[in-house]
C-alpha positions in Angstrom: 18.4 -11.1 0.8 16.0 -13.4 2.6 14.6 -11.4 5.5 13.7 -12.5 9.1 10.4 -14.3 9.3 10.6 -15.7 5.8 9.0 -19.1 5.5 10.9 -21.3 2.9 8.9 -23.8 0.9 10.5 -26.5 -1.3 8.1 -26.3 -4.3 8.4 -22.6 -5.2 12.2 -22.7 -4.8 12.5 -25.8 -6.9 10.3 -24.3 -9.5 12.3 -21.1 -9.6 15.6 -22.9 -10.3 13.9 -25.6 -12.5 15.2 -28.5 -10.4 13.6 -31.3 -8.5 12.7 -30.8 -4.8 15.4 -33.2 -3.7 18.4 -30.8 -4.0 16.3 -28.0 -2.4 15.4 -30.3 0.5 19.1 -31.1 0.9 20.1 -27.4 0.9 17.4 -26.5 3.4 18.5 -29.4 5.6 22.1 -28.0 5.6 20.9 -24.5 6.5 18.8 -26.0 9.3 21.8 -28.0 10.6 23.8 -24.9 10.6 21.2 -23.1 12.7 20.4 -20.6 10.0 16.7 -21.6 9.7 14.3 -23.6 11.8 11.2 -25.7 11.4 8.0 -23.6 11.0 4.7 -24.5 12.5 2.7 -26.3 9.9 5.1 -26.7 7.0 8.3 -25.3 5.7 11.3 -23.7 7.4 11.6 -20.2 8.7 14.3 -17.6 9.1 14.3 -16.6 12.8 12.8 -13.3 13.8 10.2 -11.0 12.2 6.6 -11.6 11.2 6.0 -14.9 9.4 5.3 -14.7 5.6 5.9 -17.1 2.7 9.1 -16.2 0.9 9.2 -16.0 -2.9 12.5 -16.4 -4.7 11.8 -13.3 -6.9 12.1 -11.2 -3.7 15.8 -12.2 -3.2 17.2 -9.9 -5.9 16.4 -12.7 -8.4 13.6 -11.0 -10.3 13.6 -9.9 -14.0 15.8 -6.8 -13.1 18.6 -9.0 -11.8 18.4 -11.9 -14.2 20.0 -9.7 -16.9 23.7 -9.0 -16.4 24.6 -5.4 -16.7 21.6 -3.1 -17.2 20.2 -1.1 -14.3 17.1 -2.5 -12.6 14.6 -0.5 -14.5 16.2 -1.3 -17.9 16.4 -4.9 -16.9 12.7 -5.1 -16.2 11.9 -3.3 -19.4 14.1 -5.8 -21.3 12.3 -8.8 -19.8 8.8 -7.4 -20.6 9.8 -6.8 -24.2 11.2 -10.3 -24.4 8.0 -11.7 -22.7 5.8 -9.7 -25.2 7.7 -11.1 -28.2 7.1 -14.7 -26.9 3.4 -14.2 -26.1 2.5 -12.5 -29.4 4.3 -15.2 -31.4 2.7 -17.9 -29.3 -0.7 -16.7 -30.5 0.4 -17.6 -34.1 1.9 -21.0 -33.6 4.8 -22.9 -32.2 8.3 -21.5 -32.4 11.8 -22.6 -31.4 14.1 -20.2 -29.5 17.8 -19.8 -30.6 19.5 -19.1 -27.3 22.7 -17.8 -28.9 20.8 -15.4 -31.2 18.7 -14.2 -28.3 21.8 -13.2 -26.3 23.3 -11.5 -29.4 20.1 -9.7 -30.2 19.6 -8.3 -26.7 23.3 -7.8 -26.1 23.2 -9.6 -22.8 25.4 -12.7 -23.3 24.6 -16.4 -23.2 24.1 -16.6 -19.4 21.7 -13.6 -19.4 19.7 -15.2 -22.3 19.6 -18.5 -20.3 18.3 -16.7 -17.2 15.5 -15.0 -19.2 14.5 -18.2 -20.8 14.3 -20.0 -17.4 12.1 -17.2 -16.0 9.8 -17.5 -19.1 9.7 -21.3 -18.5 8.6 -20.8 -14.9 5.8 -18.6 -16.2 4.6 -21.4 -18.5 5.4 -19.4 -21.7 8.1 -21.7 -23.1 9.2 -25.3 -22.4 12.4 -27.2 -22.7 12.4 -30.2 -25.0 14.9 -32.7 -26.2 18.6 -31.6 -26.3 17.6 -28.6 -24.1 15.8 -27.0 -27.1 13.5 -24.1 -26.0 10.1 -24.0 -27.6 7.3 -21.4 -27.4 4.1 -23.1 -26.4 1.2 -22.2 -28.7 -1.5 -20.0 -27.1 -4.7 -20.6 -29.1 -8.3 -20.7 -28.0 -8.2 -24.4 -27.2 -5.2 -24.0 -24.9 -6.7 -21.0 -23.2 -9.8 -23.1 -22.5 -7.8 -26.0 -21.2 -5.7 -23.8 -18.9 -8.7 -22.0 -17.5 -10.5 -25.3 -17.0 -7.5 -26.4 -14.8 -7.6 -23.2 -12.9 -11.3 -23.4 -12.3 -11.0 -26.9 -11.0 -8.1 -26.1 -8.6 -8.0 -22.4 -7.7 -11.4 -22.0 -6.0 -10.7 -25.0 -3.7 -7.2 -23.6 -3.0 -8.4 -20.1 -2.2 -11.2 -21.5 0.1 -8.5 -23.5 2.0 -6.6 -20.3 2.6 -9.4 -18.7 4.6 -8.3 -18.1 8.2 -4.7 -18.9 7.3 -3.5 -15.6 5.8 -2.2 -12.8 7.9 -4.9 -10.0 7.7 -2.0 -7.5 7.3 -1.0 -9.2 4.0 -4.6 -9.0 2.8 -4.8 -5.4 3.7 -1.6 -4.7 1.8 -3.0 -6.4 -1.3 -6.3 -4.4 -1.0 -4.3 -1.2 -0.7 -2.4 -2.0 -3.9 -5.7 -2.5 -5.7 -6.9 0.9 -4.4 -4.0 2.9 -5.6 -3.6 1.1 -9.0 -4.0 3.5 -11.9 -6.7 3.1 -14.5 -4.0 2.2 -17.1 -1.3 0.4 -15.0 2.1 -0.5 -16.4 3.0 -4.2 -16.9 4.9 -4.4 -13.6 1.9 -3.2 -11.6 -0.4 -5.6 -13.5 2.0 -8.5 -12.7 2.1 -7.6 -9.0 -1.7 -7.5 -8.7 -2.0 -10.8 -10.5 0.7 -12.4 -8.4 -1.0 -11.2 -5.2 -4.1 -13.1 -5.9 -3.1 -16.0 -8.1 0.3 -16.8 -6.8 1.0 -15.5 -3.3 -2.3 -16.4 -1.8 -2.6 -19.7 -3.5 0.8 -20.6 -2.1 -0.8 -20.4 1.4 -3.0 -23.5 0.6 -2.2 -26.5 2.8 -1.8 -28.6 -0.3 1.4 -27.6 -2.0 0.7 -29.8 -5.0 -2.2 -27.6 -6.0 0.2 -24.6 -6.1 2.6 -26.7 -8.2 -0.2 -27.8 -10.6 -1.3 -24.2 -11.1 2.2 -23.1 -12.0 1.7 -24.6 -15.5 -1.1 -22.2 -16.2 0.8 -18.9 -15.4 1.1 -18.1 -19.1 -2.6 -17.0 -19.2 -1.9 -14.6 -16.3 0.8 -12.7 -18.3 -0.6 -13.0 -21.8 -3.6 -10.6 -21.4 -1.6 -7.5 -21.0 0.5 -8.1 -24.1 -2.4 -8.9 -26.3 -4.4 -6.0 -25.1 -1.5 -3.6 -25.7 -1.2 -5.1 -29.2 -4.9 -4.4 -29.8 -4.4 -0.8 -28.6 -6.7 -1.4 -25.5 -6.3 -0.4 -21.9 -6.0 -3.3 -19.4 -9.3 -4.9 -18.3 -10.8 -3.5 -15.1 -10.4 -6.6 -12.9 -9.7 -4.8 -9.6 -13.3 -5.1 -8.3 -13.2 -8.9 -8.9 -9.9 -9.2 -7.1 -11.2 -7.0 -4.2 -14.3 -9.2 -3.8 -12.2 -12.3 -3.3 -9.8 -10.6 -0.9 -12.6 -9.1 1.2 -14.2 -12.5 1.5 -10.9 -14.0 2.7 -10.4 -11.1 5.2 -13.9 -12.1 6.6 -12.8 -15.7 6.8 -15.5 -16.8 4.4 -13.8 -19.4 2.3 -17.0 -20.4 0.5 -17.7 -16.8 -0.7 -14.0 -16.4 -1.7 -14.2 -19.7 -3.8 -17.4 -18.5 -5.5 -16.0 -15.1 -6.3 -12.8 -16.8 -7.7 -14.8 -19.1 -9.9 -16.8 -16.2 -11.3 -13.6 -14.2 -11.8 -11.9 -17.0 -13.7 -14.9 -17.5 -16.0 -15.1 -13.8 -16.8 -11.3 -13.8 -17.5 -11.7 -16.8 -19.8 -14.4 -15.2 -21.9 -12.3 -11.9 -22.2 -9.2 -13.9 -23.1 -11.0 -15.8 -25.9 -12.5 -12.6 -27.2 -9.1 -10.9 -27.3 -7.5 -13.8 -29.2 -10.3 -13.7 -31.8 -9.8 -9.9 -32.2 -6.0 -10.0 -32.4 -5.1 -10.4 -36.0 -1.5 -11.9 -36.3 0.6 -8.8 -37.0 3.9 -10.0 -35.8 4.0 -7.0 -33.5 7.5 -8.3 -32.5 9.0 -7.5 -35.9 12.7 -8.1 -36.3 12.8 -11.0 -33.7 15.6 -13.1 -35.3 15.9 -15.5 -32.3 12.6 -17.2 -33.0 12.1 -19.8 -35.8 8.9 -21.7 -36.8 8.7 -25.1 -35.1 7.4 -27.5 -37.7 
Protein backbone atom coordinates (compact mmCIF):
# COMPACT_ATOMS: atom_id res chain seq x y z
CA UNK A 1 0.00 0.00 0.00
CA UNK A 2 1.21 3.50 -0.84
CA UNK A 3 0.65 5.63 2.24
CA UNK A 4 -0.47 9.26 2.54
CA UNK A 5 2.31 11.77 1.95
CA UNK A 6 4.23 9.46 -0.40
CA UNK A 7 5.99 11.38 -3.17
CA UNK A 8 6.04 9.36 -6.40
CA UNK A 9 9.00 9.82 -8.75
CA UNK A 10 9.16 8.42 -12.26
CA UNK A 11 12.78 7.16 -12.25
CA UNK A 12 12.69 4.71 -9.30
CA UNK A 13 9.29 3.33 -10.34
CA UNK A 14 10.47 2.82 -13.92
CA UNK A 15 13.68 1.18 -12.67
CA UNK A 16 11.72 -1.12 -10.38
CA UNK A 17 9.56 -2.47 -13.20
CA UNK A 18 12.38 -2.36 -15.80
CA UNK A 19 10.41 -0.10 -18.14
CA UNK A 20 10.98 3.32 -19.65
CA UNK A 21 9.67 6.42 -17.90
CA UNK A 22 6.98 6.98 -20.56
CA UNK A 23 4.46 4.35 -19.33
CA UNK A 24 5.11 5.38 -15.73
CA UNK A 25 4.42 9.00 -16.64
CA UNK A 26 1.19 7.95 -18.35
CA UNK A 27 0.05 5.90 -15.34
CA UNK A 28 0.79 8.75 -12.94
CA UNK A 29 -1.09 11.17 -15.21
CA UNK A 30 -4.14 8.87 -15.07
CA UNK A 31 -3.99 8.76 -11.27
CA UNK A 32 -3.66 12.56 -11.18
CA UNK A 33 -6.64 12.98 -13.49
CA UNK A 34 -8.65 10.71 -11.20
CA UNK A 35 -7.75 12.87 -8.21
CA UNK A 36 -5.81 10.09 -6.47
CA UNK A 37 -2.51 12.04 -6.46
CA UNK A 38 -1.51 15.67 -6.94
CA UNK A 39 1.52 17.67 -8.05
CA UNK A 40 4.13 17.98 -5.31
CA UNK A 41 6.14 21.12 -4.72
CA UNK A 42 9.44 20.77 -6.54
CA UNK A 43 9.06 17.50 -8.41
CA UNK A 44 6.99 14.35 -8.47
CA UNK A 45 3.41 13.71 -7.43
CA UNK A 46 2.16 13.13 -3.91
CA UNK A 47 -0.55 11.05 -2.27
CA UNK A 48 -2.64 13.56 -0.29
CA UNK A 49 -2.27 13.66 3.50
CA UNK A 50 0.57 12.74 5.83
CA UNK A 51 4.16 13.90 6.03
CA UNK A 52 5.99 14.14 2.70
CA UNK A 53 8.57 11.45 1.98
CA UNK A 54 9.87 9.86 -1.20
CA UNK A 55 8.15 6.54 -1.91
CA UNK A 56 10.18 3.45 -2.83
CA UNK A 57 8.43 0.61 -4.72
CA UNK A 58 9.98 -1.92 -2.32
CA UNK A 59 7.74 -0.51 0.42
CA UNK A 60 4.50 -1.42 -1.38
CA UNK A 61 4.66 -5.13 -0.57
CA UNK A 62 6.92 -5.55 -3.57
CA UNK A 63 10.18 -6.42 -1.83
CA UNK A 64 12.02 -9.76 -1.87
CA UNK A 65 9.53 -11.33 0.54
CA UNK A 66 6.66 -10.77 -1.85
CA UNK A 67 8.40 -11.41 -5.15
CA UNK A 68 8.37 -15.13 -4.40
CA UNK A 69 4.96 -16.71 -4.77
CA UNK A 70 4.03 -18.95 -1.86
CA UNK A 71 6.60 -18.76 0.97
CA UNK A 72 5.99 -16.71 4.09
CA UNK A 73 7.73 -13.33 4.22
CA UNK A 74 10.75 -14.47 6.24
CA UNK A 75 11.25 -17.54 4.05
CA UNK A 76 10.93 -15.38 0.95
CA UNK A 77 13.62 -12.98 2.15
CA UNK A 78 15.95 -15.87 3.02
CA UNK A 79 15.36 -17.37 -0.42
CA UNK A 80 16.22 -14.12 -2.18
CA UNK A 81 19.42 -13.61 -0.19
CA UNK A 82 20.59 -17.16 -0.96
CA UNK A 83 19.84 -16.51 -4.63
CA UNK A 84 21.69 -13.19 -4.49
CA UNK A 85 24.67 -14.83 -2.73
CA UNK A 86 24.93 -17.48 -5.44
CA UNK A 87 24.97 -14.79 -8.13
CA UNK A 88 27.56 -12.63 -6.36
CA UNK A 89 29.97 -15.45 -5.52
CA UNK A 90 29.84 -16.77 -9.07
CA UNK A 91 30.29 -13.24 -10.43
CA UNK A 92 33.69 -13.07 -8.71
CA UNK A 93 34.80 -15.98 -10.90
CA UNK A 94 33.61 -14.91 -14.34
CA UNK A 95 30.57 -14.49 -16.54
CA UNK A 96 27.62 -16.86 -16.34
CA UNK A 97 24.26 -17.32 -18.02
CA UNK A 98 21.11 -17.91 -15.98
CA UNK A 99 18.67 -20.63 -17.01
CA UNK A 100 15.35 -19.18 -15.92
CA UNK A 101 13.45 -22.48 -16.13
CA UNK A 102 16.12 -24.35 -14.14
CA UNK A 103 16.11 -21.56 -11.53
CA UNK A 104 12.38 -21.89 -10.92
CA UNK A 105 12.64 -25.68 -10.77
CA UNK A 106 15.61 -25.59 -8.39
CA UNK A 107 13.96 -23.14 -5.99
CA UNK A 108 10.49 -24.66 -6.44
CA UNK A 109 8.92 -21.28 -7.06
CA UNK A 110 7.62 -21.47 -10.64
CA UNK A 111 8.58 -19.52 -13.76
CA UNK A 112 7.01 -16.22 -12.66
CA UNK A 113 8.66 -16.34 -9.25
CA UNK A 114 12.02 -16.94 -10.95
CA UNK A 115 11.39 -14.03 -13.33
CA UNK A 116 10.61 -11.72 -10.40
CA UNK A 117 13.82 -12.69 -8.59
CA UNK A 118 15.83 -12.05 -11.73
CA UNK A 119 14.26 -8.64 -12.24
CA UNK A 120 15.11 -7.66 -8.66
CA UNK A 121 18.72 -8.78 -9.17
CA UNK A 122 18.79 -6.76 -12.39
CA UNK A 123 17.67 -3.64 -10.54
CA UNK A 124 20.53 -4.21 -8.11
CA UNK A 125 23.03 -4.33 -10.99
CA UNK A 126 24.00 -7.97 -10.41
CA UNK A 127 22.71 -9.37 -13.70
CA UNK A 128 21.78 -7.93 -17.07
CA UNK A 129 19.42 -8.92 -19.84
CA UNK A 130 21.00 -9.45 -23.24
CA UNK A 131 19.79 -10.60 -26.64
CA UNK A 132 16.68 -12.82 -26.69
CA UNK A 133 16.07 -11.92 -23.03
CA UNK A 134 19.04 -14.02 -21.95
CA UNK A 135 20.02 -13.25 -18.34
CA UNK A 136 23.75 -12.90 -17.69
CA UNK A 137 25.71 -12.52 -14.46
CA UNK A 138 27.99 -9.50 -14.73
CA UNK A 139 31.56 -10.32 -13.72
CA UNK A 140 32.75 -8.66 -10.49
CA UNK A 141 36.53 -8.47 -10.69
CA UNK A 142 38.94 -5.85 -9.34
CA UNK A 143 38.76 -3.79 -12.54
CA UNK A 144 34.98 -3.60 -12.45
CA UNK A 145 34.95 -2.74 -8.76
CA UNK A 146 37.39 0.09 -9.50
CA UNK A 147 35.21 1.35 -12.34
CA UNK A 148 32.01 1.26 -10.30
CA UNK A 149 33.60 2.99 -7.32
CA UNK A 150 35.06 5.62 -9.62
CA UNK A 151 31.56 6.35 -10.90
CA UNK A 152 30.18 6.59 -7.36
CA UNK A 153 33.06 8.87 -6.29
CA UNK A 154 32.32 11.20 -9.20
CA UNK A 155 28.56 11.39 -8.64
CA UNK A 156 27.64 10.54 -5.06
CA UNK A 157 29.48 13.30 -3.12
CA UNK A 158 27.89 15.90 -5.40
CA UNK A 159 24.47 14.31 -4.95
CA UNK A 160 24.75 14.12 -1.16
CA UNK A 161 25.88 17.75 -0.95
CA UNK A 162 22.84 18.80 -2.98
CA UNK A 163 20.60 17.00 -0.45
CA UNK A 164 21.72 19.26 2.42
CA UNK A 165 18.77 21.28 3.64
CA UNK A 166 16.29 19.23 1.59
CA UNK A 167 15.92 16.14 3.80
CA UNK A 168 13.40 16.00 6.64
CA UNK A 169 15.42 15.98 9.91
CA UNK A 170 13.10 13.26 11.21
CA UNK A 171 14.24 10.98 8.38
CA UNK A 172 17.89 11.62 9.23
CA UNK A 173 17.19 10.96 12.91
CA UNK A 174 15.55 7.64 12.03
CA UNK A 175 18.56 6.64 9.94
CA UNK A 176 20.93 7.57 12.79
CA UNK A 177 18.80 5.56 15.21
CA UNK A 178 19.08 2.47 12.99
CA UNK A 179 22.86 2.85 13.03
CA UNK A 180 22.84 3.12 16.83
CA UNK A 181 20.89 -0.10 17.35
CA UNK A 182 22.59 -2.15 14.62
CA UNK A 183 24.29 -5.23 16.14
CA UNK A 184 28.02 -5.85 15.72
CA UNK A 185 27.26 -8.74 13.37
CA UNK A 186 24.08 -7.65 11.55
CA UNK A 187 22.15 -10.01 9.32
CA UNK A 188 21.94 -9.31 5.56
CA UNK A 189 18.55 -7.61 5.82
CA UNK A 190 19.84 -5.08 8.37
CA UNK A 191 22.97 -4.47 6.31
CA UNK A 192 20.88 -3.83 3.21
CA UNK A 193 18.66 -1.36 5.07
CA UNK A 194 21.65 0.61 6.39
CA UNK A 195 23.20 0.75 2.93
CA UNK A 196 19.89 1.75 1.35
CA UNK A 197 19.43 4.55 3.88
CA UNK A 198 22.61 6.31 2.80
CA UNK A 199 23.26 5.23 -0.75
CA UNK A 200 19.73 4.98 -2.15
CA UNK A 201 17.11 6.82 -0.08
CA UNK A 202 19.15 9.97 0.54
CA UNK A 203 20.58 10.11 -2.96
CA UNK A 204 17.05 9.99 -4.34
CA UNK A 205 16.50 13.36 -2.68
CA UNK A 206 19.01 15.01 -5.01
CA UNK A 207 17.42 17.65 -7.28
CA UNK A 208 18.96 15.89 -10.30
CA UNK A 209 17.16 12.55 -10.80
CA UNK A 210 19.59 11.52 -13.55
CA UNK A 211 22.35 11.20 -10.94
CA UNK A 212 20.18 8.76 -9.00
CA UNK A 213 19.53 6.80 -12.19
CA UNK A 214 23.23 6.72 -13.07
CA UNK A 215 24.17 5.41 -9.63
CA UNK A 216 21.61 2.61 -9.94
CA UNK A 217 24.08 0.77 -12.21
CA UNK A 218 26.57 0.56 -9.34
CA UNK A 219 24.34 -1.10 -6.74
CA UNK A 220 26.02 -4.47 -7.14
CA UNK A 221 28.98 -3.21 -5.09
CA UNK A 222 26.60 -2.29 -2.26
CA UNK A 223 25.33 -5.86 -1.94
CA UNK A 224 28.48 -7.80 -2.85
CA UNK A 225 30.46 -7.07 0.31
CA UNK A 226 28.29 -8.97 2.75
CA UNK A 227 28.35 -12.14 0.66
CA UNK A 228 32.11 -12.15 0.05
CA UNK A 229 32.79 -11.43 3.73
CA UNK A 230 30.54 -14.31 4.82
CA UNK A 231 32.30 -16.61 2.35
CA UNK A 232 35.61 -15.58 3.92
CA UNK A 233 34.25 -16.28 7.39
CA UNK A 234 34.49 -12.61 8.40
CA UNK A 235 32.11 -10.35 10.25
CA UNK A 236 30.77 -7.38 8.27
CA UNK A 237 32.99 -4.30 8.13
CA UNK A 238 32.32 -1.65 10.75
CA UNK A 239 31.07 1.17 8.51
CA UNK A 240 28.50 2.67 10.90
CA UNK A 241 30.82 5.47 12.06
CA UNK A 242 31.44 6.49 8.45
CA UNK A 243 27.71 6.56 7.72
CA UNK A 244 27.05 8.48 10.94
CA UNK A 245 29.56 11.20 10.02
CA UNK A 246 27.78 11.81 6.71
CA UNK A 247 24.30 11.83 8.26
CA UNK A 248 25.34 14.23 11.05
CA UNK A 249 26.81 16.63 8.49
CA UNK A 250 23.53 16.54 6.57
CA UNK A 251 21.55 17.15 9.75
CA UNK A 252 23.72 20.24 10.33
CA UNK A 253 22.98 21.38 6.78
CA UNK A 254 26.69 21.20 5.87
CA UNK A 255 26.68 19.81 2.34
CA UNK A 256 30.41 20.34 1.86
CA UNK A 257 31.29 18.29 4.95
CA UNK A 258 28.81 15.59 3.93
CA UNK A 259 30.40 15.38 0.46
CA UNK A 260 33.89 15.12 1.92
CA UNK A 261 32.85 12.39 4.34
CA UNK A 262 31.10 10.53 1.53
CA UNK A 263 34.21 10.65 -0.67
CA UNK A 264 36.34 9.31 2.18
CA UNK A 265 33.81 6.56 2.89
CA UNK A 266 33.72 5.46 -0.74
CA UNK A 267 37.52 5.29 -1.01
CA UNK A 268 37.78 3.22 2.18
CA UNK A 269 35.03 0.95 0.88
CA UNK A 270 36.84 0.54 -2.44
CA UNK A 271 40.09 -0.48 -0.76
CA UNK A 272 38.30 -3.01 1.47
CA UNK A 273 36.36 -4.42 -1.48
CA UNK A 274 39.53 -4.97 -3.53
CA UNK A 275 41.23 -6.62 -0.55
CA UNK A 276 38.30 -8.97 -0.03
CA UNK A 277 38.29 -9.98 -3.68
CA UNK A 278 42.00 -10.74 -3.53
CA UNK A 279 41.51 -12.80 -0.35
CA UNK A 280 38.56 -14.76 -1.67
CA UNK A 281 39.77 -17.87 -3.41
CA UNK A 282 37.13 -19.19 -5.86
CA UNK A 283 35.51 -21.97 -3.89
CA UNK A 284 32.15 -22.14 -5.57
CA UNK A 285 30.50 -21.56 -2.20
CA UNK A 286 27.23 -21.94 -4.09
CA UNK A 287 27.79 -25.63 -4.82
CA UNK A 288 24.95 -27.40 -6.58
CA UNK A 289 23.71 -24.34 -8.46
CA UNK A 290 22.47 -25.97 -11.63
CA UNK A 291 20.81 -22.87 -13.04
CA UNK A 292 24.10 -21.13 -13.88
CA UNK A 293 26.25 -21.97 -16.89
CA UNK A 294 29.62 -20.45 -17.91
CA UNK A 295 29.12 -17.74 -20.51
CA UNK A 296 31.85 -18.09 -23.10
